[in-house]
N, CA, C and O atoms as a GROMACS GRO file, in nm:
protein
  560
    1MET      N    1   0.110  -0.131   0.038
    1MET     CA    2   0.003  -0.003   0.024
    1MET      C    3   0.135   0.159  -0.012
    1MET      O    4   0.149   0.241  -0.103
    2GLY      N    5   0.186   0.138   0.090
    2GLY     CA    6   0.291   0.212   0.069
    2GLY      C    7   0.369   0.245  -0.044
    2GLY      O    8   0.438   0.345  -0.064
    3ARG      N    9   0.348   0.153  -0.112
    3ARG     CA   10   0.482   0.184  -0.254
    3ARG      C   11   0.302   0.256  -0.344
    3ARG      O   12   0.314   0.344  -0.429
    4PHE      N   13   0.169   0.207  -0.308
    4PHE     CA   14   0.101   0.264  -0.464
    4PHE      C   15   0.096   0.389  -0.445
    4PHE      O   16   0.140   0.480  -0.514
    5LEU      N   17   0.016   0.391  -0.309
    5LEU     CA   18   0.011   0.541  -0.230
    5LEU      C   19   0.153   0.644  -0.316
    5LEU      O   20   0.133   0.727  -0.405
    6VAL      N   21   0.288   0.608  -0.261
    6VAL     CA   22   0.423   0.671  -0.294
    6VAL      C   23   0.364   0.732  -0.433
    6VAL      O   24   0.306   0.838  -0.456
    7ASN      N   25   0.406   0.611  -0.526
    7ASN     CA   26   0.406   0.605  -0.654
    7ASN      C   27   0.267   0.663  -0.717
    7ASN      O   28   0.300   0.724  -0.819
    8SER      N   29   0.155   0.668  -0.702
    8SER     CA   30   0.080   0.708  -0.737
    8SER      C   31   0.033   0.856  -0.732
    8SER      O   32  -0.054   0.907  -0.803
    9THR      N   33   0.127   0.929  -0.613
    9THR     CA   34   0.117   1.082  -0.570
    9THR      C   35   0.240   1.150  -0.629
    9THR      O   36   0.249   1.240  -0.714
   10VAL      N   37   0.351   1.071  -0.549
   10VAL     CA   38   0.501   1.137  -0.581
   10VAL      C   39   0.538   1.148  -0.714
   10VAL      O   40   0.593   1.241  -0.774
   11GLY      N   41   0.481   0.988  -0.770
   11GLY     CA   42   0.548   0.910  -0.881
   11GLY      C   43   0.435   0.956  -1.044
   11GLY      O   44   0.426   0.913  -1.159
   12VAL      N   45   0.349   1.094  -0.939
   12VAL     CA   46   0.284   1.144  -1.084
   12VAL      C   47   0.172   1.024  -1.115
   12VAL      O   48   0.137   0.993  -1.229
   13ALA      N   49   0.146   0.993  -1.052
   13ALA     CA   50   0.059   0.887  -1.128
   13ALA      C   51   0.085   0.726  -1.127
   13ALA      O   52   0.012   0.627  -1.121
   14GLY      N   53   0.202   0.744  -1.134
   14GLY     CA   54   0.273   0.570  -1.147
   14GLY      C   55   0.383   0.591  -1.313
   14GLY      O   56   0.438   0.518  -1.396
   15LEU      N   57   0.368   0.720  -1.287
   15LEU     CA   58   0.452   0.787  -1.463
   15LEU      C   59   0.612   0.672  -1.433
   15LEU      O   60   0.666   0.580  -1.495
   16PHE      N   61   0.641   0.761  -1.277
   16PHE     CA   62   0.740   0.736  -1.197
   16PHE      C   63   0.783   0.646  -1.052
   16PHE      O   64   0.706   0.668  -0.960
   17ASP      N   65   0.887   0.556  -1.023
   17ASP     CA   66   0.894   0.491  -0.920
   17ASP      C   67   0.975   0.539  -0.819
   17ASP      O   68   1.074   0.484  -0.771
   18PRO      N   69   0.919   0.663  -0.785
   18PRO     CA   70   0.969   0.715  -0.644
   18PRO      C   71   1.030   0.653  -0.562
   18PRO      O   72   1.144   0.672  -0.517
   19ALA      N   73   0.900   0.518  -0.522
   19ALA     CA   74   0.909   0.402  -0.377
   19ALA      C   75   1.067   0.354  -0.381
   19ALA      O   76   1.153   0.349  -0.293
   20SER      N   77   1.069   0.311  -0.556
   20SER     CA   78   1.238   0.232  -0.566
   20SER      C   79   1.317   0.317  -0.468
   20SER      O   80   1.349   0.280  -0.355
   21ARG      N   81   1.348   0.442  -0.526
   21ARG     CA   82   1.466   0.510  -0.426
   21ARG      C   83   1.438   0.539  -0.326
   21ARG      O   84   1.527   0.591  -0.259
   22MET      N   85   1.312   0.521  -0.267
   22MET     CA   86   1.335   0.551  -0.077
   22MET      C   87   1.327   0.452  -0.016
   22MET      O   88   1.311   0.452   0.106
   23LYS      N   89   1.338   0.314  -0.108
   23LYS     CA   90   1.418   0.184  -0.038
   23LYS      C   91   1.231   0.152   0.059
   23LYS      O   92   1.217   0.127   0.179
   24ILE      N   93   1.121   0.166  -0.046
   24ILE     CA   94   1.022   0.086   0.040
   24ILE      C   95   1.003  -0.015  -0.076
   24ILE      O   96   0.977   0.015  -0.192
   25PRO      N   97   1.026  -0.169  -0.016
   25PRO     CA   98   1.012  -0.272  -0.028
   25PRO      C   99   0.909  -0.329  -0.144
   25PRO      O  100   0.788  -0.321  -0.122
   26GLU      N  101   0.945  -0.373  -0.240
   26GLU     CA  102   0.793  -0.422  -0.361
   26GLU      C  103   0.826  -0.605  -0.304
   26GLU      O  104   0.918  -0.684  -0.280
   27ARG      N  105   0.659  -0.592  -0.307
   27ARG     CA  106   0.623  -0.766  -0.262
   27ARG      C  107   0.533  -0.794  -0.361
   27ARG      O  108   0.452  -0.712  -0.404
   28GLU      N  109   0.545  -0.905  -0.397
   28GLU     CA  110   0.417  -0.951  -0.480
   28GLU      C  111   0.389  -1.140  -0.417
   28GLU      O  112   0.445  -1.249  -0.420
   29GLU      N  113   0.246  -1.064  -0.357
   29GLU     CA  114   0.158  -1.179  -0.341
   29GLU      C  115   0.035  -1.237  -0.412
   29GLU      O  116   0.008  -1.193  -0.523
   30ASP      N  117  -0.045  -1.337  -0.353
   30ASP     CA  118  -0.094  -1.380  -0.436
   30ASP      C  119  -0.179  -1.497  -0.330
   30ASP      O  120  -0.122  -1.555  -0.237
   31PHE      N  121  -0.305  -1.514  -0.362
   31PHE     CA  122  -0.384  -1.619  -0.349
   31PHE      C  123  -0.306  -1.738  -0.290
   31PHE      O  124  -0.302  -1.742  -0.167
   32GLY      N  125  -0.262  -1.806  -0.337
   32GLY     CA  126  -0.199  -1.921  -0.333
   32GLY      C  127  -0.115  -1.952  -0.215
   32GLY      O  128  -0.087  -2.049  -0.145
   33GLN      N  129  -0.081  -1.806  -0.227
   33GLN     CA  130   0.069  -1.820  -0.063
   33GLN      C  131   0.010  -1.831  -0.007
   33GLN      O  132   0.041  -1.928   0.063
   34THR      N  133  -0.133  -1.763   0.038
   34THR     CA  134  -0.237  -1.701   0.161
   34THR      C  135  -0.299  -1.862   0.138
   34THR      O  136  -0.244  -1.900   0.241
   35LEU      N  137  -0.352  -1.957   0.101
   35LEU     CA  138  -0.399  -2.037   0.123
   35LEU      C  139  -0.305  -2.165   0.155
   35LEU      O  140  -0.337  -2.277   0.194
   36ALA      N  141  -0.150  -2.099   0.116
   36ALA     CA  142  -0.056  -2.211   0.164
   36ALA      C  143   0.023  -2.151   0.333
   36ALA      O  144   0.134  -2.175   0.380
   37THR      N  145  -0.066  -2.089   0.374
   37THR     CA  146   0.028  -1.952   0.480
   37THR      C  147  -0.114  -2.063   0.596
   37THR      O  148  -0.089  -2.113   0.706
   38TRP      N  149  -0.240  -2.071   0.526
   38TRP     CA  150  -0.364  -2.102   0.590
   38TRP      C  151  -0.389  -2.245   0.592
   38TRP      O  152  -0.495  -2.307   0.600
   39GLY      N  153  -0.250  -2.292   0.582
   39GLY     CA  154  -0.266  -2.489   0.596
   39GLY      C  155  -0.218  -2.576   0.497
   39GLY      O  156  -0.150  -2.674   0.523
   40TRP      N  157  -0.258  -2.536   0.363
   40TRP     CA  158  -0.312  -2.642   0.270
   40TRP      C  159  -0.108  -2.582   0.167
   40TRP      O  160  -0.054  -2.510   0.083
   41ARG      N  161  -0.088  -2.688   0.270
   41ARG     CA  162   0.074  -2.670   0.187
   41ARG      C  163   0.157  -2.752   0.074
   41ARG      O  164   0.245  -2.706   0.001
   42ARG      N  165   0.089  -2.932   0.076
   42ARG     CA  166   0.150  -2.960  -0.058
   42ARG      C  167   0.021  -2.980  -0.103
   42ARG      O  168  -0.092  -2.988  -0.056
   43SER      N  169   0.095  -2.987  -0.247
   43SER     CA  170  -0.021  -2.965  -0.382
   43SER      C  171   0.050  -3.053  -0.449
   43SER      O  172   0.170  -3.078  -0.432
   44ARG      N  173  -0.050  -3.120  -0.557
   44ARG     CA  174   0.017  -3.184  -0.678
   44ARG      C  175   0.062  -3.104  -0.843
   44ARG      O  176  -0.021  -3.053  -0.918
   45TYR      N  177   0.148  -3.108  -0.858
   45TYR     CA  178   0.227  -3.000  -0.961
   45TYR      C  179   0.118  -3.034  -1.094
   45TYR      O  180   0.068  -3.145  -1.113
   46LEU      N  181   0.092  -2.900  -1.189
   46LEU     CA  182   0.026  -2.943  -1.309
   46LEU      C  183   0.090  -2.879  -1.412
   46LEU      O  184   0.196  -2.857  -1.355
   47GLU      N  185   0.102  -2.841  -1.502
   47GLU     CA  186   0.115  -2.751  -1.582
   47GLU      C  187   0.008  -2.697  -1.649
   47GLU      O  188  -0.072  -2.766  -1.712
   48LEU      N  189   0.000  -2.553  -1.637
   48LEU     CA  190  -0.165  -2.460  -1.674
   48LEU      C  191  -0.133  -2.460  -1.777
   48LEU      O  192  -0.010  -2.460  -1.786
   49PRO      N  193  -0.217  -2.460  -1.929
   49PRO     CA  194  -0.198  -2.432  -2.073
   49PRO      C  195  -0.193  -2.223  -2.057
   49PRO      O  196  -0.255  -2.162  -1.971
   50PHE      N  197  -0.121  -2.169  -2.146
   50PHE     CA  198  -0.103  -2.038  -2.048
   50PHE      C  199  -0.084  -1.927  -1.936
   50PHE      O  200  -0.081  -1.804  -1.923
   51PHE      N  201  -0.073  -2.070  -1.849
   51PHE     CA  202  -0.044  -2.027  -1.711
   51PHE      C  203   0.108  -2.041  -1.675
   51PHE      O  204   0.179  -1.959  -1.616
   52GLY      N  205   0.148  -2.196  -1.737
   52GLY     CA  206   0.248  -2.227  -1.727
   52GLY      C  207   0.245  -2.318  -1.548
   52GLY      O  208   0.156  -2.345  -1.467
   53PRO      N  209   0.376  -2.338  -1.554
   53PRO     CA  210   0.383  -2.455  -1.362
   53PRO      C  211   0.286  -2.405  -1.317
   53PRO      O  212   0.242  -2.297  -1.357
   54SER      N  213   0.213  -2.506  -1.183
   54SER     CA  214   0.153  -2.434  -1.117
   54SER      C  215   0.143  -2.588  -0.992
   54SER      O  216   0.229  -2.676  -0.994
   55THR      N  217   0.021  -2.590  -0.892
   55THR     CA  218  -0.007  -2.681  -0.830
   55THR      C  219  -0.160  -2.676  -0.840
   55THR      O  220  -0.218  -2.577  -0.883
   56VAL      N  221  -0.221  -2.786  -0.798
   56VAL     CA  222  -0.378  -2.758  -0.718
   56VAL      C  223  -0.370  -2.624  -0.650
   56VAL      O  224  -0.405  -2.515  -0.696
   57ARG      N  225  -0.333  -2.643  -0.567
   57ARG     CA  226  -0.362  -2.509  -0.454
   57ARG      C  227  -0.324  -2.380  -0.526
   57ARG      O  228  -0.400  -2.284  -0.513
   58ASP      N  229  -0.197  -2.363  -0.612
   58ASP     CA  230  -0.177  -2.203  -0.714
   58ASP      C  231  -0.294  -2.171  -0.766
   58ASP      O  232  -0.346  -2.060  -0.753
   59ALA      N  233  -0.371  -2.324  -0.865
   59ALA     CA  234  -0.483  -2.284  -0.982
   59ALA      C  235  -0.634  -2.210  -0.895
   59ALA      O  236  -0.703  -2.118  -0.940
   60PHE      N  237  -0.661  -2.301  -0.729
   60PHE     CA  238  -0.725  -2.204  -0.696
   60PHE      C  239  -0.704  -2.043  -0.674
   60PHE      O  240  -0.789  -1.954  -0.664
   61GLY      N  241  -0.556  -2.038  -0.670
   61GLY     CA  242  -0.510  -1.946  -0.638
   61GLY      C  243  -0.542  -1.814  -0.722
   61GLY      O  244  -0.581  -1.704  -0.683
   62ILE      N  245  -0.513  -1.861  -0.850
   62ILE     CA  246  -0.541  -1.819  -0.975
   62ILE      C  247  -0.698  -1.760  -1.024
   62ILE      O  248  -0.730  -1.656  -1.080
   63ALA      N  249  -0.750  -1.834  -0.994
   63ALA     CA  250  -0.889  -1.815  -0.989
   63ALA      C  251  -0.945  -1.704  -0.903
   63ALA      O  252  -1.003  -1.619  -0.969
   64ALA      N  253  -0.944  -1.684  -0.783
   64ALA     CA  254  -0.958  -1.613  -0.670
   64ALA      C  255  -0.883  -1.477  -0.721
   64ALA      O  256  -0.946  -1.371  -0.726
   65ASP      N  257  -0.707  -1.488  -0.768
   65ASP     CA  258  -0.664  -1.378  -0.819
   65ASP      C  259  -0.743  -1.261  -0.913
   65ASP      O  260  -0.752  -1.140  -0.895
   66SER      N  261  -0.804  -1.362  -1.037
   66SER     CA  262  -0.815  -1.289  -1.142
   66SER      C  263  -0.932  -1.151  -1.105
   66SER      O  264  -0.920  -1.032  -1.134
   67PRO      N  265  -0.998  -1.194  -1.062
   67PRO     CA  266  -1.104  -1.096  -1.052
   67PRO      C  267  -1.019  -0.944  -0.985
   67PRO      O  268  -1.033  -0.836  -1.041
   68LEU      N  269  -0.973  -0.954  -0.919
   68LEU     CA  270  -0.890  -0.868  -0.862
   68LEU      C  271  -0.753  -0.763  -0.952
   68LEU      O  272  -0.706  -0.654  -0.919
   69GLN      N  273  -0.719  -0.859  -1.083
   69GLN     CA  274  -0.632  -0.791  -1.204
   69GLN      C  275  -0.709  -0.683  -1.206
   69GLN      O  276  -0.828  -0.701  -1.230
   70PRO      N  277  -0.650  -0.517  -1.176
   70PRO     CA  278  -0.687  -0.438  -1.313
   70PRO      C  279  -0.764  -0.433  -1.444
   70PRO      O  280  -0.873  -0.385  -1.473
   71VAL      N  281  -0.662  -0.504  -1.521
   71VAL     CA  282  -0.694  -0.568  -1.606
   71VAL      C  283  -0.831  -0.568  -1.701
   71VAL      O  284  -0.858  -0.527  -1.814
   72SER      N  285  -0.913  -0.644  -1.579
   72SER     CA  286  -1.042  -0.748  -1.591
   72SER      C  287  -1.175  -0.602  -1.621
   72SER      O  288  -1.279  -0.594  -1.686
   73TYR      N  289  -1.100  -0.512  -1.536
   73TYR     CA  290  -1.192  -0.389  -1.515
   73TYR      C  291  -1.198  -0.269  -1.632
   73TYR      O  292  -1.291  -0.188  -1.633
   74VAL      N  293  -1.117  -0.266  -1.707
   74VAL     CA  294  -1.135  -0.200  -1.878
   74VAL      C  295  -1.234  -0.223  -1.921
   74VAL      O  296  -1.240  -0.335  -1.871
   75GLU      N  297  -1.318  -0.215  -1.970
   75GLU     CA  298  -1.425  -0.224  -2.066
   75GLU      C  299  -1.418  -0.228  -2.206
   75GLU      O  300  -1.494  -0.289  -2.280
   76ALA      N  301  -1.320  -0.158  -2.238
   76ALA     CA  302  -1.283  -0.120  -2.356
   76ALA      C  303  -1.216  -0.277  -2.407
   76ALA      O  304  -1.117  -0.320  -2.349
   77ASP      N  305  -1.273  -0.350  -2.508
   77ASP     CA  306  -1.233  -0.482  -2.532
   77ASP      C  307  -1.063  -0.481  -2.601
   77ASP      O  308  -0.966  -0.552  -2.577
   78LYS      N  309  -1.085  -0.358  -2.702
   78LYS     CA  310  -0.921  -0.418  -2.770
   78LYS      C  311  -0.816  -0.327  -2.629
   78LYS      O  312  -0.700  -0.365  -2.641
   79VAL      N  313  -0.827  -0.253  -2.542
   79VAL     CA  314  -0.786  -0.262  -2.444
   79VAL      C  315  -0.703  -0.291  -2.372
   79VAL      O  316  -0.585  -0.261  -2.356
   80ARG      N  317  -0.805  -0.381  -2.308
   80ARG     CA  318  -0.802  -0.466  -2.245
   80ARG      C  319  -0.698  -0.590  -2.302
   80ARG      O  320  -0.594  -0.630  -2.250
   81ILE      N  321  -0.765  -0.638  -2.434
   81ILE     CA  322  -0.679  -0.738  -2.461
   81ILE      C  323  -0.534  -0.749  -2.526
   81ILE      O  324  -0.448  -0.837  -2.535
   82GLY      N  325  -0.554  -0.586  -2.576
   82GLY     CA  326  -0.418  -0.573  -2.558
   82GLY      C  327  -0.308  -0.515  -2.452
   82GLY      O  328  -0.187  -0.494  -2.452
   83LEU      N  329  -0.405  -0.503  -2.371
   83LEU     CA  330  -0.252  -0.488  -2.195
   83LEU      C  331  -0.274  -0.651  -2.147
   83LEU      O  332  -0.201  -0.679  -2.052
   84THR      N  333  -0.347  -0.749  -2.188
   84THR     CA  334  -0.374  -0.889  -2.122
   84THR      C  335  -0.223  -0.934  -2.234
   84THR      O  336  -0.122  -0.993  -2.194
   85ALA      N  337  -0.242  -0.898  -2.344
   85ALA     CA  338  -0.127  -0.992  -2.478
   85ALA      C  339   0.026  -0.932  -2.413
   85ALA      O  340   0.114  -1.016  -2.393
   86LEU      N  341   0.052  -0.794  -2.384
   86LEU     CA  342   0.158  -0.675  -2.329
   86LEU      C  343   0.177  -0.752  -2.227
   86LEU      O  344   0.289  -0.723  -2.185
   87ASN      N  345   0.118  -0.860  -2.142
   87ASN     CA  346   0.124  -0.914  -2.039
   87ASN      C  347   0.231  -1.069  -1.988
   87ASN      O  348   0.325  -1.110  -1.919
   88LEU      N  349   0.122  -1.104  -2.088
   88LEU     CA  350   0.168  -1.225  -2.161
   88LEU      C  351   0.352  -1.189  -2.200
   88LEU      O  352   0.444  -1.225  -2.126
   89VAL      N  353   0.372  -1.107  -2.338
   89VAL     CA  354   0.492  -1.092  -2.358
   89VAL      C  355   0.614  -1.020  -2.248
   89VAL      O  356   0.729  -0.996  -2.284
   90ASP      N  357   0.566  -0.994  -2.126
   90ASP     CA  358   0.654  -0.949  -2.084
   90ASP      C  359   0.673  -1.081  -1.958
   90ASP      O  360   0.764  -1.092  -1.876
   91MET      N  361   0.570  -1.160  -1.977
   91MET     CA  362   0.605  -1.319  -1.921
   91MET      C  363   0.684  -1.377  -1.930
   91MET      O  364   0.762  -1.431  -1.851
   92ARG      N  365   0.665  -1.369  -2.099
   92ARG     CA  366   0.756  -1.504  -2.187
   92ARG      C  367   0.907  -1.400  -2.172
   92ARG      O  368   1.002  -1.469  -2.136
   93THR      N  369   0.935  -1.286  -2.188
   93THR     CA  370   1.090  -1.207  -2.157
   93THR      C  371   1.146  -1.269  -2.022
   93THR      O  372   1.244  -1.340  -2.000
   94ARG      N  373   1.045  -1.214  -1.936
   94ARG     CA  374   1.133  -1.293  -1.800
   94ARG      C  375   1.147  -1.444  -1.846
   94ARG      O  376   1.252  -1.479  -1.792
   95LEU      N  377   1.111  -1.520  -1.896
   95LEU     CA  378   1.101  -1.698  -1.858
   95LEU      C  379   1.204  -1.698  -1.956
   95LEU      O  380   1.243  -1.814  -1.950
   96MET      N  381   1.307  -1.612  -2.085
   96MET     CA  382   1.393  -1.631  -2.177
   96MET      C  383   1.544  -1.667  -2.135
   96MET      O  384   1.631  -1.735  -2.190
   97ALA      N  385   1.540  -1.590  -2.010
   97ALA     CA  386   1.684  -1.624  -1.948
   97ALA      C  387   1.723  -1.803  -1.911
   97ALA      O  388   1.827  -1.865  -1.931
   98PHE      N  389   1.587  -1.847  -1.850
   98PHE     CA  390   1.575  -1.993  -1.832
   98PHE      C  391   1.548  -2.099  -1.976
   98PHE      O  392   1.526  -2.219  -1.963
   99ASP      N  393   1.555  -2.036  -2.095
   99ASP     CA  394   1.592  -2.088  -2.189
   99ASP      C  395   1.721  -2.196  -2.210
   99ASP      O  396   1.691  -2.309  -2.248
  100SER      N  397   1.834  -2.172  -2.193
  100SER     CA  398   1.928  -2.199  -2.237
  100SER      C  399   1.933  -2.292  -2.113
  100SER      O  400   2.022  -2.372  -2.141
  101LEU      N  401   1.883  -2.325  -1.988
  101LEU     CA  402   1.929  -2.397  -1.884
  101LEU      C  403   1.830  -2.514  -1.939
  101LEU      O  404   1.870  -2.631  -1.946
  102ARG      N  405   1.655  -2.463  -1.991
  102ARG     CA  406   1.609  -2.643  -1.997
  102ARG      C  407   1.651  -2.688  -2.154
  102ARG      O  408   1.621  -2.800  -2.194
  103ASP      N  409   1.729  -2.582  -2.251
  103ASP     CA  410   1.789  -2.667  -2.382
  103ASP      C  411   1.882  -2.795  -2.324
  103ASP      O  412   1.883  -2.908  -2.373
  104GLU      N  413   1.979  -2.738  -2.177
  104GLU     CA  414   2.093  -2.830  -2.169
  104GLU      C  415   2.057  -2.946  -2.084
  104GLU      O  416   2.143  -3.033  -2.070
  105ALA      N  417   1.894  -2.966  -1.997
  105ALA     CA  418   1.905  -3.061  -1.904
  105ALA      C  419   1.843  -3.206  -1.980
  105ALA      O  420   1.795  -3.225  -2.092
  106SER      N  421   1.867  -3.290  -1.875
  106SER     CA  422   1.862  -3.406  -1.938
  106SER      C  423   1.706  -3.450  -1.932
  106SER      O  424   1.677  -3.524  -2.026
  107ASP      N  425   1.579  -3.415  -1.826
  107ASP     CA  426   1.493  -3.410  -1.816
  107ASP      C  427   1.395  -3.253  -1.804
  107ASP      O  428   1.370  -3.181  -1.707
  108ASP      N  429   1.372  -3.248  -1.898
  108ASP     CA  430   1.267  -3.086  -1.951
  108ASP      C  431   1.158  -3.075  -1.802
  108ASP      O  432   1.146  -2.982  -1.722
  109TYR      N  433   1.104  -3.183  -1.804
  109TYR     CA  434   0.991  -3.145  -1.680
  109TYR      C  435   1.034  -3.125  -1.569
  109TYR      O  436   1.025  -3.023  -1.499
  110LEU      N  437   1.099  -3.254  -1.542
  110LEU     CA  438   1.173  -3.238  -1.406
  110LEU      C  439   1.231  -3.117  -1.364
  110LEU      O  440   1.219  -3.063  -1.254
  111LEU      N  441   1.303  -3.077  -1.476
  111LEU     CA  442   1.371  -2.944  -1.406
  111LEU      C  443   1.261  -2.803  -1.399
  111LEU      O  444   1.262  -2.706  -1.323
  112VAL      N  445   1.160  -2.841  -1.522
  112VAL     CA  446   1.083  -2.724  -1.469
  112VAL      C  447   1.009  -2.736  -1.300
  112VAL      O  448   1.010  -2.663  -1.201
  113ARG      N  449   0.938  -2.895  -1.340
  113ARG     CA  450   0.888  -2.876  -1.193
  113ARG      C  451   0.975  -2.840  -1.059
  113ARG      O  452   0.946  -2.752  -0.978
  114ASP      N  453   1.084  -2.924  -1.055
  114ASP     CA  454   1.182  -2.923  -0.930
  114ASP      C  455   1.232  -2.770  -0.902
  114ASP      O  456   1.244  -2.732  -0.786
  115THR      N  457   1.255  -2.698  -0.996
  115THR     CA  458   1.292  -2.545  -0.995
  115THR      C  459   1.208  -2.460  -0.992
  115THR      O  460   1.254  -2.355  -0.949
  116TRP      N  461   1.056  -2.454  -1.030
  116TRP     CA  462   0.951  -2.400  -0.976
  116TRP      C  463   0.890  -2.412  -0.857
  116TRP      O  464   0.828  -2.323  -0.799
  117SER      N  465   0.910  -2.544  -0.814
  117SER     CA  466   0.880  -2.549  -0.709
  117SER      C  467   0.946  -2.572  -0.582
  117SER      O  468   0.889  -2.638  -0.495
  118GLN      N  469   1.058  -2.524  -0.565
  118GLN     CA  470   1.155  -2.473  -0.488
  118GLN      C  471   1.150  -2.306  -0.471
  118GLN      O  472   1.173  -2.249  -0.364
  119ARG      N  473   1.123  -2.257  -0.567
  119ARG     CA  474   1.081  -2.127  -0.646
  119ARG      C  475   1.001  -2.095  -0.546
  119ARG      O  476   1.030  -2.009  -0.463
  120ARG      N  477   0.882  -2.172  -0.547
  120ARG     CA  478   0.754  -2.138  -0.537
  120ARG      C  479   0.750  -2.159  -0.342
  120ARG      O  480   0.665  -2.114  -0.265
  121ASN      N  481   0.841  -2.221  -0.318
  121ASN     CA  482   0.850  -2.203  -0.148
  121ASN      C  483   0.904  -2.136  -0.132
  121ASN      O  484   0.854  -2.046  -0.066
  122PHE      N  485   1.032  -2.119  -0.169
  122PHE     CA  486   1.100  -1.985  -0.127
  122PHE      C  487   0.963  -1.849  -0.086
  122PHE      O  488   0.945  -1.777   0.011
  123GLN      N  489   0.898  -1.866  -0.208
  123GLN     CA  490   0.797  -1.720  -0.205
  123GLN      C  491   0.714  -1.733  -0.083
  123GLN      O  492   0.657  -1.652  -0.010
  124ILE      N  493   0.728  -1.884  -0.084
  124ILE     CA  494   0.562  -1.921   0.007
  124ILE      C  495   0.613  -1.871   0.155
  124ILE      O  496   0.543  -1.816   0.240
  125LYS      N  497   0.730  -1.898   0.164
  125LYS     CA  498   0.802  -1.906   0.328
  125LYS      C  499   0.890  -1.710   0.329
  125LYS      O  500   0.973  -1.675   0.413
  126GLY      N  501   0.854  -1.648   0.250
  126GLY     CA  502   0.833  -1.500   0.248
  126GLY      C  503   1.009  -1.448   0.265
  126GLY      O  504   1.052  -1.359   0.338
  127GLY      N  505   1.106  -1.559   0.147
  127GLY     CA  506   1.221  -1.554   0.114
  127GLY      C  507   1.331  -1.608   0.204
  127GLY      O  508   1.451  -1.597   0.176
  128THR      N  509   1.282  -1.670   0.323
  128THR     CA  510   1.384  -1.732   0.392
  128THR      C  511   1.409  -1.808   0.368
  128THR      O  512   1.494  -1.858   0.442
  129GLY      N  513   1.374  -1.877   0.270
  129GLY     CA  514   1.438  -2.073   0.244
  129GLY      C  515   1.397  -2.164   0.352
  129GLY      O  516   1.388  -2.283   0.320
  130GLY      N  517   1.373  -2.136   0.462
  130GLY     CA  518   1.321  -2.246   0.539
  130GLY      C  519   1.364  -2.399   0.567
  130GLY      O  520   1.482  -2.420   0.595
  131ASP      N  521   1.268  -2.513   0.560
  131ASP     CA  522   1.349  -2.627   0.558
  131ASP      C  523   1.355  -2.656   0.436
  131ASP      O  524   1.376  -2.778   0.435
  132ALA      N  525   1.349  -2.608   0.296
  132ALA     CA  526   1.351  -2.658   0.188
  132ALA      C  527   1.474  -2.732   0.172
  132ALA      O  528   1.582  -2.695   0.217
  133SER      N  529   1.437  -2.910   0.063
  133SER     CA  530   1.569  -2.944   0.067
  133SER      C  531   1.601  -2.948  -0.081
  133SER      O  532   1.517  -2.915  -0.165
  134LEU      N  533   1.758  -3.002  -0.122
  134LEU     CA  534   1.756  -3.048  -0.274
  134LEU      C  535   1.671  -3.199  -0.307
  134LEU      O  536   1.683  -3.300  -0.238
  135PRO      N  537   1.579  -3.186  -0.434
  135PRO     CA  538   1.565  -3.312  -0.448
  135PRO      C  539   1.643  -3.405  -0.468
  135PRO      O  540   1.752  -3.348  -0.466
  136ASP      N  541   1.673  -3.567  -0.496
  136ASP     CA  542   1.787  -3.620  -0.466
  136ASP      C  543   1.846  -3.676  -0.579
  136ASP      O  544   1.937  -3.758  -0.590
  137TYR      N  545   1.744  -3.585  -0.708
  137TYR     CA  546   1.901  -3.626  -0.831
  137TYR      C  547   1.997  -3.505  -0.821
  137TYR      O  548   2.106  -3.516  -0.877
  138LEU      N  549   1.955  -3.351  -0.734
  138LEU     CA  550   2.061  -3.254  -0.727
  138LEU      C  551   2.185  -3.295  -0.614
  138LEU      O  552   2.285  -3.224  -0.619
  139LYS      N  553   2.182  -3.394  -0.525
  139LYS     CA  554   2.243  -3.415  -0.414
  139LYS      C  555   2.397  -3.486  -0.436
  139LYS      O  556   2.504  -3.478  -0.375
  140GLU      N  557   2.343  -3.571  -0.573
  140GLU     CA  558   2.433  -3.667  -0.628
  140GLU      C  559   2.543  -3.571  -0.708
  140GLU      O  560   2.637  -3.622  -0.768
   0.00000   0.00000   0.00000
């Protein structure tokens, strides 16, 4: 909330990001993390079309988060579709650094599943790492 207030006022309606210079932390939380905090710890891994790696818990989280996305309130179809496409391009761009790692992997599925699961556990525990352990094949 603090970042939003600073960037929307001092940052001229969000055009600038003075909150970063003020060292206000940026946090991305979602309902899947909330469900994990409320006790739904382990869940089956799945690959969702257009959404990528997920779990059953996080799929429910995506369904709960989607009505809260600001893009869903844009009434002009062309603008909403354009913003959604831009978001997908941005997501793909962030994943491009991962492509070379996937090309070198002996089992692409296991690599994605395990790295995604470890990252998700790290996010749920608030960046502390907690008691997450490495998979057996990484210990060798």
